[in-house]
N, C-alpha and C positions, 0 to 999 in steps of 0.2 A: 399337503398344504391346506390350511383352513380357508375356505372361501365362503363361510357363513356370513361374513361382513366384509365390506371393502375397507381396506386400510391403505395408507400411503405406500407407494411402490418406489423403491430406490434403485436406480441404474447409474452406475459409475459416479456415485455421489450426488446425483440429481434426485431430489425428492419429488415424486409425482403424486399429487393429491387426487383423491377420487373426484370424478367429474371433470377431469382435464384431458386435453388433447394436445400432445406436445411432440416436438421433434428433438432428437438428441443426436449429436455427433459423437460417436463412441471412439475415442482415440486409439489408434493402433501403433503407428510409428511415424517416421518422417522419410521423405524422399531424399535423394542425394542433394537436392537443391534446398533443403531445409523446409520445404513445404510439408505441412502435416497431412497424414493420411488418416481418415476417420471412416467408420462404418455408419452409414445413415440409418437411423431408427425412428419409426413413427409409432407412438404409443397412444392408444385410446383407452383410458382408464376410467371407466364409468363409475357412477355412484351405486349401481345395482350389482349385488353379489352374483358371481358366476365364475366359470372357468377362466383361466389365463392361457390364451392360445398364442403361440408364436408361429409366424409364417416366415420361412426363409427361402431366398432365391440366390442363385449364382454362388453357391458354395464352391462349385466349379465355375471359374470366372467366365467361361465361354458358353455357359448354359443359360440362355437369356429369356426363354419363355416364361420362367418363373417371375422375372422382373415385371413383365407386362401383366401377368396374372395378378400380382399383388397390387399394381397400380390400379387395375380395374376394380378389384375388391374394395380398395379404400375409397373409390369414387361412388360406390353404390349408395343410393339414398337411404337404404335401411340401416346403414352404419350409424345413423343418428339415433336409432332405437336399440343399439347394442346393449347387451348385458354382460357383465364381467369385464375382461381386459383383452385387448388385441395388441400384440407387439409385432409389428411388421418390419422385416429386415429384407428389402428386395435385393440388396447386393452385399453378401457377406464377404466374398473374396474380391475386394476392391482392386487390388493389384492385378489379378487375373482378368477382371472385367475391363480395365483400362487397356490392357495389352492383348485382348482377344485370346487369352490363354486359359487353359484348364487349371494351371498351376500358379503358385506364387513364384516370385523371383528365385527362390532357392530350389525350385523344381520339385517340391514336395506336394503331395496330394492332400489337400486340407481334409477331405472326407476319409482319410486313413490316419489322421494325426491327432484325433481326440483321445484323451482329455487335454492334451497339450501340456505346456509348461510355461510359467512366467519367465523363465530364464533360458528356454531352449531356442530352437531355430525360429526364424520369422513365422513359418507356418505353425509351429507349436504355440507360439505366443498368440497368434490370431485365434487358434482353436481354444486356448485357455480363456481368452477374453470373452469370446462368444458363448462358451459353455457357462462361465461363471456369472456373466453380467446379463445374459438374455435367457438361455435355456433353463437355468436353475431357478429362475423367477416364475416359471410357468407350470401349468398342470398338463397341458396338451401341446402338440406341435404338428405342423405339416411342412415337410421339407420338399421343395419343388426342384425337379431335375429334368434333364433331357438325356438323350444318348450322347456318347462322346463324338468328337469331330469325325465327319464322314460316315456317321451311322445315324439311323433313324429308329425311334421306338414308338410302337403303338401305345396310345394312352393306357396306363396301367397303374395300379397302386400296389405297394409292397408293405408287408407288415407281419409281425408275429401273431398269427391268428389264434394261437393258444391263449393269448391275452384277450379276455372278453371285451375290454374297452377298445382295443385296437380292432377287433372284429366288428364292433359296432361302428366305428369311424369308417372302416374300409367299405362296409356295406352301404353306409350313407353316402359316401363319395360319389358313387354312380359310375365309376370307370367300367368298361366292358370286361376287363380282366383283373383279377386279384391274384397276386403271387404270394404264397405263404413263404416269404423270404426269410432266410436265416440272418441273424444279426452278425454283421461283419466286424471283425476287430478293428478298432480305430475309427469306426464310422460315427457320425453324429447321432444316427438313430440308436446305435447300441449304447452309447454313453448317456443319451437322454433317457432311454428306457431304464438303465441301471440307476439313474437318479430319480426314478419314479415319474418321469414325464412321458405320457403316452404319445408316441410319435409315429406318424404315418408318412410314407414316402410316395410321391407322385412322379412318375417317369413318363415323359411324352415329348416326341419331336426330336429335333436334331440340334446340335451345337451351332451357335452363331446364326441361327435362322429363326424367324417368327413363323409359327404355324397356327392359323386361326382355329382349326379344329381342336388342337391341343390346348390353346389358350382358353377358348370358350368352355371346353370340358373341365379345365382346371378351375376357372372362376365358379362355374356351377357346382363343382365338387366341393370347393372350399365352403361356399355358402351352405350347401347341403349338410356338411359336417357341423358347421356353426349352428344350424337349426337343430340338428340332432342333439347337440350339447346344451341346447337351451340358451345360446348366446343371441340368437335371432328368432323372431316369431316364425311359425310355420307359414308357408305360402298359402294365400287365399285362392290361388288359381286351382281349377279342378285337377285332381290328381290324374296323371296319365298312367297307362299300363306300360311299365318298363320291363324289358328283359332283365332277369336277375343276373347280376354279375357272377361269373363262374370262377371258382377257385382252381388255380392250376396246381396239380399234384407235384409237378417238378418241371424243370426246363433245362434245355441244353443247347449248345451251339454246334452248328455244322461248319466244319473248317475246310479250307481249300486243300485238296490232295496234291496240287501242283501249283507252281507260280504261273501267272499269265494274266489274261484280260477276261473279266467276268461279264457274261451276258445273263443278267437275272431274268427269270421267267415267272416269278411269283411276286405278289405285292404284300405289304403289311396287312395283317388281318386275314390273309388267305388260309383256308383249311387244307391241310396236307395229310397224306398217309405215308406210312413207311415205304420208301422207294420212289416217292413222287420226285420228279425232276424239278429242282429249284433254280437251276441255271446251268450254264456251260462255261468252263474255263479253257481258254485256248491260247496258244502262242500267237504273235502278231501275224504269222503266215498261215495259221489255221492248219498246220501239219499235224498237230497233236491236240485233240479236243477231248476233254474229260467232263462227263456229266457230274453235276453236284446233286446228290440224291438225299432225300430226307431220311434221317436216321430214326425218326419217331413220328407218331401220328399226333396232330394237334393243330395249333394256330401259330402263324408267323407273328411274333411280337417284337422282333428287332431284326434289322438287316443292315449290311454295309451299303453305302451310297457311292462309293468310289470303285470303279471297275478294275483298277490295277491292284492285283493281289499277289501276295507271296504265299508259298506253301505254308500251311498251318494257320493262316489268317482266319479269324472268325467271320463268317459270311451271313449266316441266318440263325436267329434265335427262335427256338420252337418251345412253346409252352404246351404241356401235356394235360389233357382234360379227360374226365370220364365220358363227357358228351361233347366231342368236338363240333358236331353240327349245331348244338345249342350255343356254344361259344361263338361260332361264326355268325349266328343270328344276332347275338348281343352286340357284336362289333358293328354289324350293318345298321342296327337301330341307333347305336351311339352316333355313328357318322351322320345318319339322316337327321336326327334330332338336333345336333349341335351346329349343323350348317344350314338347315332348312327351317326348323321351327323357331319362332320368335317368342322370347320371354320378355315382356315389356319392362320388367324390373332389371333384368341382367343384360339386355342386348341393346342398350342405347349407343354403345360404341360402334363406329363403322368397322366393317370387316377389313382386316389386313389382307392384301392380295399380293 
């Protein structure tokens, strides 16, 4: 896409002139009641040439941290000095968001339904609309997610690091962990990348819950990427010495060997070795207890939050690193900086508790 000069941008028939800041309701469908369902879109289309970046939240309707991240980004004072174009879509899956559900009413996963179809299922139609009216108009994107219901994710970014532009975005984001994630069939990230839109995925927190650490990390990460892309000026604050985010070589889940009640003994971000006890699964009487042991050395980047487990359930997600101790240090610094250090530009919002 040519970004050497700003030209009018068209979304769903609405012509957006350079130098304008507009809200668009992108039509999706109607409810049974005849009430329309629309995807809310906020477009800041400046007169200054630069990248076109989309921010998307709630592709899974119960993953709400991204909604708050986008709200805070849009309120930042330096958005008035933006270059290029920002297309913010805090709630992509409106049906799921209203119903506190990961899915749309047809029970399909939107993030496995791209590129979608104008004449397919409801989920396929939403995927088609979002891909064609939003993603295809951009050069870059950041898709904001959390773990699924009853699970929690350590803040992490995922992307195809063989792509130099994605590697640049991932490094700039500043999450403590980078997963060199494969492109999953039907995912927004895969279809965006195939369309030439460099897209990064941020995973942090739990479904249907706000997490202040994850939100602050997301806001600062988005702003850092925008600075790296030249959409925002570099910070005038003195540079801090940050732990370099480490790239995980691979990751795997440890699963329950039997059904029962889990007593977890490690936290997110903990460094583990092969054979480390992660928890204990027992029946309600305690007659049969089985240790849950780590199958790899690395860092816990995801875990279940519900103690009631069936045999085969995914319990702990472990990312493998060449230097697990360094990865643990990066996690600790991330937590300290985002909850204790104050950035006068980014931290005007009261902390959610």
